[in-house]
C-alpha positions as CSV (number, residue, x, y, z in Angstrom):
1,X,0.0,0.7,-0.3
2,X,2.3,2.9,0.5
3,X,4.7,1.7,-2.4
4,X,1.7,1.7,-4.3
5,X,0.7,5.2,-2.7
6,X,3.5,7.3,-3.3
7,X,6.3,4.8,-5.6
8,X,4.5,8.2,-8.1
9,X,5.7,10.9,-5.9
10,X,8.9,9.2,-5.1
11,X,9.6,8.7,-9.5
12,X,8.2,12.2,-9.8
13,X,10.9,13.8,-7.1
14,X,13.7,11.9,-8.3
15,X,13.1,13.9,-11.8
16,X,13.1,17.1,-10.5
17,X,15.9,16.9,-8.7
18,X,17.0,15.4,-12.2
19,X,16.3,18.2,-13.3
20,X,17.4,20.8,-11.0
21,X,20.9,19.5,-11.5
22,X,20.4,20.2,-15.3
23,X,19.3,23.3,-14.3
24,X,21.3,24.6,-12.5
25,X,23.5,22.4,-10.7
26,X,24.3,20.7,-6.8
27,X,23.3,24.3,-5.8
28,X,19.4,23.9,-7.5
29,X,19.6,20.1,-6.2
30,X,20.1,20.9,-2.5
31,X,17.5,24.3,-2.6
32,X,15.0,22.1,-3.9
33,X,14.8,19.4,-1.7
34,X,15.2,22.5,0.7
35,X,11.9,23.7,-0.4
36,X,10.2,19.9,-0.8
37,X,10.9,19.3,2.6
38,X,10.0,22.8,3.6
39,X,6.3,22.4,1.7
40,X,5.8,18.8,3.5
41,X,6.8,20.0,6.6
42,X,4.1,22.8,6.0
43,X,1.5,20.5,4.9
44,X,0.7,17.6,6.9
45,X,-2.6,19.1,8.9
46,X,-3.8,20.3,4.8
47,X,-3.4,16.1,4.2
48,X,-5.5,15.2,7.0
49,X,-7.9,18.1,6.6
50,X,-8.5,17.1,2.9
51,X,-8.4,12.7,3.8
52,X,-11.2,14.3,5.6
53,X,-13.3,15.6,3.1
54,X,-11.8,13.4,0.2
55,X,-13.1,10.1,1.5
56,X,-17.1,12.0,1.1
57,X,-15.9,11.9,-2.3
58,X,-16.5,9.2,-4.2
59,X,-14.3,7.6,-6.2
60,X,-14.4,9.5,-10.1
61,X,-14.2,13.0,-8.3
62,X,-11.1,11.4,-5.5
63,X,-9.6,10.8,-8.8
64,X,-10.5,14.1,-10.3
65,X,-8.5,16.0,-6.5
66,X,-5.3,13.3,-7.8
67,X,-5.3,14.5,-11.5
68,X,-6.4,17.8,-12.2
69,X,-6.7,18.8,-9.0
70,X,-2.3,18.5,-9.1
71,X,-2.4,20.3,-11.7
72,X,-4.5,23.0,-10.0
73,X,-1.4,22.8,-7.3
74,X,1.7,22.7,-8.5
75,X,0.4,25.2,-12.2
76,X,-1.8,27.5,-10.5
77,X,-0.5,28.3,-6.8
78,X,2.7,27.4,-7.1
79,X,3.3,29.3,-10.2
80,X,0.8,31.2,-11.6
81,X,-0.2,32.8,-8.0
82,X,3.1,34.3,-7.8
83,X,2.7,35.9,-11.5
84,X,-0.2,36.5,-10.8
85,X,1.1,38.6,-8.0
86,X,3.5,40.2,-9.0
87,X,1.5,41.4,-11.8
88,X,-1.3,43.1,-10.2
89,X,0.8,44.8,-7.7
90,X,3.7,46.2,-10.5
91,X,1.0,46.8,-12.6
92,X,2.7,44.6,-16.0
93,X,1.2,41.9,-18.5
94,X,1.8,38.4,-18.0
95,X,4.6,38.4,-20.6
96,X,5.9,41.1,-18.5
97,X,5.7,39.3,-15.6
98,X,7.5,36.3,-16.3
99,X,10.0,38.1,-17.7
100,X,10.4,39.5,-14.2
101,X,10.7,36.0,-13.1
102,X,12.8,35.0,-14.9
103,X,15.6,37.9,-13.7
104,X,15.3,36.6,-10.5
105,X,16.6,39.2,-8.0
106,X,16.9,39.9,-4.8
107,X,13.7,39.8,-1.8
108,X,15.4,43.1,0.1
109,X,16.3,44.6,-4.2
110,X,13.3,47.1,-4.6
111,X,11.7,45.5,-8.7
112,X,12.2,42.3,-8.5
113,X,10.3,39.6,-8.4
114,X,10.4,38.3,-5.4
115,X,10.5,41.7,-3.4
116,X,6.8,42.6,-5.5
117,X,5.7,39.6,-4.3
118,X,7.2,39.8,-1.1
119,X,5.7,43.1,-0.7
120,X,2.9,41.9,-1.0
121,X,2.7,40.0,1.6
122,X,0.2,41.5,4.5
123,X,-3.1,40.8,1.6
124,X,-2.0,37.2,0.8
125,X,-1.6,36.6,4.3
126,X,-5.1,38.1,5.1
127,X,-6.8,36.3,2.7
128,X,-5.5,33.4,3.8
129,X,-4.7,33.3,7.5
130,X,-9.2,34.8,7.9
131,X,-10.1,31.7,5.8
132,X,-8.0,29.2,7.6
133,X,-9.5,31.0,11.4
134,X,-12.3,30.6,10.1
135,X,-12.3,26.7,9.1
136,X,-10.7,26.4,12.8
137,X,-13.4,28.0,14.4
138,X,-15.9,26.5,12.8
139,X,-14.5,23.0,14.0
140,X,-14.2,23.9,16.9
141,X,-17.4,25.7,18.0
142,X,-18.8,22.7,17.6
143,X,-20.3,20.6,20.5
144,X,-19.0,17.3,19.8
145,X,-18.8,14.0,21.6
146,X,-15.0,13.3,21.5
147,X,-12.6,15.8,22.5
148,X,-8.7,15.7,22.7
149,X,-7.9,19.2,24.6
150,X,-10.9,19.3,26.5
151,X,-9.9,21.9,28.8
152,X,-10.1,24.2,25.6
153,X,-12.2,22.1,23.5
154,X,-15.4,22.3,26.4
155,X,-15.4,26.0,26.5
156,X,-14.8,26.7,22.4
157,X,-17.7,24.4,22.0
158,X,-20.1,25.8,24.8
159,X,-18.9,29.5,22.7
160,X,-20.2,28.3,19.2
161,X,-23.7,27.7,20.7
162,X,-23.9,32.1,20.4
163,X,-25.0,32.6,16.9
164,X,-22.6,34.1,14.5
165,X,-19.3,33.3,16.8
166,X,-17.5,32.3,14.5
167,X,-17.7,35.3,12.5
168,X,-17.5,37.5,15.3
169,X,-14.3,35.9,16.2
170,X,-12.9,36.8,12.8
171,X,-13.7,39.6,11.8
172,X,-12.4,41.3,15.6
173,X,-9.0,39.1,14.9
174,X,-8.5,40.9,11.2
175,X,-9.3,44.1,13.2
176,X,-6.7,43.7,15.9
177,X,-4.6,42.1,12.9
178,X,-5.1,45.0,10.5
179,X,-3.4,47.3,13.6
180,X,0.0,46.4,12.7
181,X,-0.1,46.6,9.0
182,X,0.9,50.1,8.4
183,X,0.2,52.1,5.4
184,X,-1.7,48.7,4.5
185,X,-4.1,48.5,6.9
186,X,-7.8,48.6,4.1
187,X,-5.7,46.8,1.8
188,X,-5.3,43.7,4.7
189,X,-8.6,44.6,6.1
190,X,-10.2,44.0,2.3
191,X,-8.0,41.1,1.5
192,X,-9.2,39.5,5.1
193,X,-13.1,40.7,3.9
194,X,-12.6,38.3,0.8
195,X,-11.0,35.4,2.8
196,X,-14.2,35.6,5.7
197,X,-16.3,35.4,2.6
198,X,-14.5,32.9,0.6
199,X,-14.9,30.5,2.9
200,X,-19.2,31.4,3.6
201,X,-19.3,30.9,-0.5
202,X,-17.8,27.8,-1.1
203,X,-19.6,26.0,2.4
204,X,-23.2,28.2,1.6
205,X,-22.6,27.1,-2.3
206,X,-21.7,23.6,-1.2
207,X,-25.0,23.2,1.3
208,X,-27.2,24.7,-0.6
209,X,-26.1,22.6,-4.0
210,X,-26.0,19.2,-1.9
211,X,-29.2,19.6,-0.7
212,X,-30.7,20.1,-3.9
213,X,-29.4,16.8,-5.7
214,X,-31.1,14.9,-2.7
215,X,-34.3,16.8,-1.9
216,X,-36.1,18.4,-5.6
217,X,-39.5,19.2,-4.1
218,X,-38.2,22.6,-4.5
219,X,-37.7,23.2,-1.1
220,X,-35.2,24.2,1.9
221,X,-35.1,24.9,6.0
222,X,-32.7,27.0,6.5
223,X,-31.5,24.7,9.8
224,X,-30.9,21.8,6.7
225,X,-28.8,24.8,4.9
226,X,-26.7,25.0,7.6
227,X,-26.3,21.5,8.6
228,X,-25.6,20.9,5.4
229,X,-22.7,23.2,5.8
230,X,-21.3,22.4,9.0
231,X,-21.5,18.4,6.8
232,X,-19.3,20.6,4.0
233,X,-16.9,22.3,5.9
234,X,-16.2,18.8,8.2
235,X,-18.3,15.8,6.3
236,X,-17.9,12.6,9.3
237,X,-18.5,8.8,9.2
238,X,-21.9,8.1,6.5
239,X,-22.1,6.0,3.9
240,X,-23.2,7.2,1.8
241,X,-20.6,9.1,-1.4
242,X,-20.9,13.4,-2.9
243,X,-22.1,13.0,-6.5
244,X,-22.6,15.4,-8.9
245,X,-23.1,19.3,-8.2
246,X,-22.0,18.4,-4.7
247,X,-18.6,16.9,-5.4
248,X,-17.6,19.3,-7.2
249,X,-18.4,21.6,-4.7
250,X,-16.5,19.4,-2.1
251,X,-13.5,19.1,-5.2
252,X,-14.1,23.6,-5.1
253,X,-13.5,23.8,-1.2
254,X,-10.4,21.3,-1.4
255,X,-9.0,23.4,-3.7
256,X,-9.7,26.7,-1.6
257,X,-8.8,24.5,1.2
258,X,-5.8,24.0,-0.4
259,X,-4.3,27.0,-1.4
260,X,-4.7,28.8,1.3
261,X,-2.7,26.4,3.1
262,X,0.5,27.2,0.1
263,X,-0.1,30.9,0.6
264,X,2.7,31.1,4.1
265,X,4.8,28.1,1.9
266,X,4.6,30.4,-1.1
267,X,6.2,33.1,0.5
268,X,8.7,31.5,2.9
269,X,10.1,29.6,-0.5
270,X,11.4,33.6,-1.7
271,X,13.7,33.8,2.0
272,X,15.1,30.6,0.7
273,X,15.3,31.0,-3.6
274,X,13.9,33.3,-6.1
275,X,14.4,31.3,-9.2
276,X,11.0,30.7,-9.5
277,X,12.3,27.2,-11.7
278,X,13.6,25.9,-8.6
279,X,10.2,26.6,-6.7
280,X,8.2,25.2,-9.5
281,X,9.8,22.7,-8.9
282,X,10.6,21.9,-4.4
283,X,6.9,23.2,-4.1
284,X,5.3,21.9,-6.4
285,X,6.3,18.5,-8.6
286,X,7.9,17.4,-4.7
287,X,6.1,19.0,-2.3
288,X,2.8,19.3,-3.3
289,X,2.3,16.3,-4.8
290,X,3.1,14.2,-1.6
291,X,0.7,16.2,0.1
292,X,-1.9,14.8,-2.0
293,X,-0.7,11.3,-1.8
294,X,-0.3,11.4,2.0
295,X,-4.2,12.6,1.6
296,X,-4.9,9.3,-0.5
297,X,-2.8,7.3,1.5
298,X,-4.6,8.7,4.8
299,X,-8.1,7.8,3.0
300,X,-7.3,4.5,2.0
301,X,-5.6,3.3,4.9
302,X,-9.2,4.1,7.3
303,X,-5.8,6.4,9.4
304,X,-8.7,8.9,11.2
305,X,-10.9,6.5,12.5
306,X,-8.3,4.5,13.9
307,X,-6.6,7.8,14.9
308,X,-9.3,9.9,16.6
309,X,-7.8,12.8,17.7
310,X,-6.1,13.4,14.3
311,X,-8.5,15.2,13.2
312,X,-8.4,17.3,16.6
313,X,-4.5,18.3,16.1
314,X,-5.1,19.2,12.4
315,X,-7.1,21.8,13.1
316,X,-5.2,23.0,16.4
317,X,-2.5,23.1,13.9
318,X,-4.7,25.3,11.7
319,X,-5.7,27.0,14.2
320,X,-1.6,28.1,15.0
321,X,-1.0,28.3,11.2
322,X,-3.5,31.2,10.6
323,X,-2.7,32.5,14.1
324,X,0.8,32.6,12.8
325,X,-0.1,34.9,8.7
326,X,-1.5,37.1,10.5
327,X,0.4,38.3,12.8
328,X,3.4,38.0,9.7
329,X,1.0,41.7,7.8
330,X,3.5,43.2,10.7
331,X,5.9,40.5,12.4
332,X,8.4,38.1,10.1
333,X,8.1,34.4,12.0
334,X,10.6,32.2,10.7
335,X,9.1,29.1,8.5
336,X,10.7,26.5,10.3
337,X,8.4,27.1,13.4
338,X,5.6,27.2,11.2
339,X,6.7,24.5,9.7
340,X,7.4,22.6,13.0
341,X,4.3,24.0,14.8
342,X,1.9,22.0,12.4
343,X,3.8,18.4,12.3
344,X,4.0,18.8,16.1
345,X,0.1,19.4,16.9
346,X,0.1,16.3,14.1
347,X,2.5,14.0,16.0
348,X,1.1,15.0,19.1
349,X,-2.9,13.9,17.9
350,X,-1.0,11.0,16.8
351,X,0.4,9.7,20.1
352,X,-2.8,10.6,21.9
353,X,-5.2,9.0,19.7
354,X,-2.0,5.9,20.1
355,X,-3.5,6.0,24.1
356,X,-6.8,6.5,23.5
357,X,-6.7,3.1,21.3
358,X,-4.8,1.0,24.2
359,X,-6.3,2.1,27.5
360,X,-9.8,0.7,25.4
361,X,-8.5,-2.5,24.4
362,X,-7.2,-2.9,27.5
363,X,-10.3,-2.1,29.0
364,X,-12.0,-4.3,26.0
365,X,-10.1,-7.2,27.7
366,X,-10.6,-6.6,31.3
367,X,-15.0,-6.6,30.6
368,X,-14.1,-10.0,28.8
369,X,-12.1,-11.3,31.6
370,X,-14.5,-10.5,33.7
371,X,-17.3,-12.7,32.0
372,X,-15.4,-15.1,31.6
373,X,-15.3,-14.9,35.4
374,X,-18.6,-14.8,36.2
């Protein structure tokens, strides 16, 4: 199973490193490998969240995620997105943006590709940070049977009983973050609101389409729409698989989440190298494809059902990442810190899940012994 799932990722990794060597020699290979490791370390939580949503989709849409989704992740977010940001910021047409990118240039030199993309970081961080914050809050504000960090999750679930709690907290967080944006306060506020609108738009449309797919009598109750929206955002167990328009909206939701997770990696990559070719090879061909393989592995192995705290750990990592993105609007934070936080939460949740499974198994054995003795 491991070789079957990660085989293509390994082959593509080797191919990417060979291309990097042909392009720039040993130094390019080292930079490419570093970027691949950076992307993977930053995206453990992304893989867990993706897996929970992907398992609700049928086989056809899972394949779409692994094919079309890969193209969007590599070509769209790791190559075209930085070019788009630079083009808009510097008022350049696509050809000029590509030409500027190929000129490379230091991140501290005004007018270079890396400098312009870094200069747009506050707006990017506001959009991605607020989107991920809403995802974290909606998960934590839901009342659920299983808690991992109960001393925090139970109070959060109580706060979630208030109508619009996630919206209020998200707006307050955005306003606080904007205070540290200097002369870009207005741009940060607009970007953050757009991130929030995108989150509600994708989850809301998904809910409406899923209701429409399942109920053709033309009547849609508000409570049902709200329930469907939550189901889209945080799918749980169940035999049914999303198809048709509902599956398409889940796919769209997955891609938006992946894009939000990509922001910190794309921006952070320019602190390592400003060469767009190396960034595309490291973040895209190595990092993004390995994350896709990890997502599929989690789905096929049923890992999330076996290790029940992984969901919680992933969302705590998402919450930490969202806060870090918002902090970086005014203060620089090393990408190593960002990556390690996600890994620590996932690892801690995994170990806690193992401990829980052992306790449950021991309890079952004790019950069997009591039953036999009686």
